[in-house]
Structures are given as structure tokens and as C-alpha cells.
N, C-alpha and C positions, 0 to 999 in steps of 0.2 A: 598901380594895380592893387585892388583890395584882396585880402585873403579871406577864405571862407571861415566862418566861425568854427572854433574847435569843439570837440565833444565835451560834455560836462566832465568835471573833475572826477577821476576814478573810473571813467568809462573808456574802454579801449576802442578806438576807431576800427581796428581790425576785427573785433569780435562783437560789436554792437549789432542789435537788430533794428536800429533806427536808420532809415535811409540817410545818406549823406546830403548835406545842404546843397542848394543850387550854387554853381560856380561858373556860369557861362560868361566868360570874358576872354579876351585875347591873351594867349600865353606867349610872351616874348621869347621864351626858350625853345619854342617849337621850330623845327626845320621844315616840316610838312604838316598839313592840317587836313583832317577829315571831319566833315560836318554831316551829322545825321539829323534830319529834321522832319517833322510830320507835315503833311500838306496843310496849309492854312494855319500852321503854328507860327511861332515867332519868326518874323522875317530875318533871314540870315544875311541880307545885303550889307548891313552895318558891320557885322562880324567879319564877313569876307573882306570888306574894304580895310579893316584894321589889321589883318593878318599879313605877315611877310613870308614869302616862300610859296611853294605849290599848295593849292587849295582844291579839294575835291568835295562834292556835295552828293550825298545819297538821300533820296526822299523815302521816308519810311511810313508805313501805314499799319495801324493796329488791325485792320481787316485782313491783311495779307502778311502776317509775320514771317512765314516761311521764306518768302522771296527775299525780303530784306535781310534776314539772318544768313541766308546762303551767300548773298552778295557781300555782306559784312565779313563773314568768315573768310571768303576768298581774298578780300582786300587786306584783312589783318594778317593773313598768312604771308603776304608779300611785304609787310611793313618793315621798316628799318628804324634804327634808333633816331629819336627826334620827332616821331609822329605824335601829334596831339589830336585827341578826339573831342569833338563838341557835339552834344546831344540835346535837342530841344523837342519836346512833345509831351504826350500824356505820360503819367507816372509809369504805366506798364511798359511803354516804349522805352523810356529812359532807363528803367531798371533792367529790361531784357538786354539792351545794347551794352549797358555797363557790365553786366554779367559776362556777355560774350567777349568783350574786350579784356576783362580780367583773365578769363580762361585762355585767351590768346597770348597772354604774357605781358599785357600793358600794366603799368603801375597806376595806382589810384590817382596820383598827382598829375598824370598825363591825360586824365579824363575830366572834362568839364561839362556839367549838366545843368539843365533848367527844365522844370516841369511847367509847361505853358498852357496845358489844357485844364479842365476843371479838376478839383481836388478829389474827384471820385477815384476809387482805388480798385485794383484787381484783387480778387479773393481766391485763394487756393483751398480747395476742399480737402480736408485731412482724411476723408472717407474714400472718395473715388478718384482723387488727384486732379480733377478738372479745375480750370481757372475760369471764374465768372468775372468778366470785365466791368468796369464803370459802376462800381457799387458806391452809393452815397448814404446808405442807411446801416444801422447796426445789425439788422437782420436781412438776409437775402436767400432766395430760393436758388440752390445750386443748379447751374446749367447742365451738369453731368448726371447727378443722381436724384435731383429733385428735393433733397433734404432742405429743411430750413436751417441755415447756418447763422451762427453768431459770429460777427467779424471781430477778431481778436487783434490787439495792438501789435502782436509779434509780426515783424516783416522778415520774409525769407529772401535773402539775396539770391540763393540758388534758384528759386522759383520766380523771383521778381514779383512777388505778391504777398498780401497779408493772409494770415492763416484764418480759416473759418472752420468751426466745428459744429456738430449738430446741437442746436439750441435747446431741444427738449429731450436729450438723451436719457436723463435720469427720471424725468416725469413726462412721458409722452403726452403731447397736447398742451402742456403747460409752457407757453411761450411768453417771454418778456415783451413789453411793448417796443416796437421798432421806433428808432429815433433817427432823424436826419442829422448826420454829422459832417459829411464831406460834400458840400454842394458843388 
């Protein structure tokens, strides 16, 4: 089994704002396994076949996050020692599920993830607190307040999204050119 690359020297994995690397592989130490996967995402059949012990699969969808989160919270409330969580899907789905698992008391090494969708990222508006999904450019119009946001490199584990702030706050109307960064 390969281990995930560690954080750069001097960067605390616990405090970093960079999302953890993908680590979706069977964990031989797990006594029970919960897989959360997006429909049409990475097929989980190979993963299921490689796991020993009870395996449960939840299908998650970015369009209906409330339903998945409620089912996941219920399942994690019943969890016992030895549960391993595997999450495959969009970055937003992976980060939300990871946050919920950590809040439920799972340890980071019990959670294995892989972003399987496009590299587009969710952006959290620092002004109205709305999350705009699937952003692939450095500028985006906020789904909540309509401001033009500049996508910042800071990732919020709490919100499961990258921070966006008003791009022309200091000079209204003076916007930088948008660039495609995360196709």
C-alpha cells in the first residue's frame, strides 16, 4: 500500500489550508468500510472487491447535498472503531464529506479521498457566504450576491470551498482579466 505524500517541510497537516492529497485505496486496518461516491464518478467495484469486512455504499450528488449529509451524519453517529471512509467525486463533495466525518470524530487517517470530477472548484463568497460551485476561472460572479469574485488560493476546510472576495473592491469597475485555471 502506498502512503500519501506528506505536506511540505514546515507545513502542519493539521493547520494547512491546502486540501489533503488523494488517497483512495483499500485500508487493511479497517473492520468496516463506508464508501461515498458521486454517480458516474470512479467505479467503486474494484475498491469494494479489495475490502475485507462489511462494506456500505452511499451515492452522493452535488445537486442534493442535504440528503447525502443527513444520511452520512446518521451513519457516522452509529459508527464504531475500525470504520474507514472512502470518498470519490467532485472536490466539493469530497471536502464536504471529509468535513462531516471529522466533525463526527473520525481521524484524518481513517478517511481516504479522491477527486474524480473536473478540477473546477467551489468558491465561498466572503461577503454573502454563498458557495458558487464548479468554478474554473480566476473570476466568477457570485451565485448569492452577484459580486464579481476573485478566487483566492486559500481553502477553507470548514466551508469545503476556496475563498472568493470582491475583485474590484478598491477600484469599482477595475477588474483583472479572468483566466482559466482549473478545467
